C-alpha positions, 0 to 999 in steps of 0.5 A: 231729765231731757226726755221728761222735760220734752214730754207732754202731760196726759189728761188725768182722770179721777180714776187714773192710777197713782204712781206706785212706790216702786214707780216713784222711786224708779222715776226720782233719779230722773229729777234728782233735785226734787224731794218726795214729801208727804203733805196731809197724807198725799205724796208730792214732789217739792223743790226750792229754787234760789234767785238773786231777788224778789223780781227774779223769783216772781218772774220764774213763778210766772214762767212756771205758771205759764208752762203749767197752764199750757199743759193743763196741770198746775202746782202749788207755788210759794214766792218769797224774796229770793226763792220759789218753792214748787210742789207738784201732785195730781189733785184729782187722784190725791197723789203722784202721777207721771204728769207730776214727774214730767212737770218737775222736769219741765220746771227744772228746764225753765230754771236752767234756761233762766239761770243760763240767761242771767 
């Protein structure tokens, strides 16, 4: 996770290749808390994070959003009382790109940092 969380996203073009099934399964051990899900025929990476209350969940969602904006790669974020669900996929290619794995690792790193400061 450390190497991925320190990587940067590359610009994703409409014709960028999606990760192959083998590449996905080779990279999943790098982000073991993430689930591979299929939403409307599109592979996505999904994880739910738990917090002590709504404010902590909302602050995490904002931190994820700030990181996403900095990388130019944006997730779906659902904030509820005490939890945040994050989904990463590449909208342009309607599937997974290495950027999604990088951003999943960055999201985990943010969560670890927030939890260690609590």
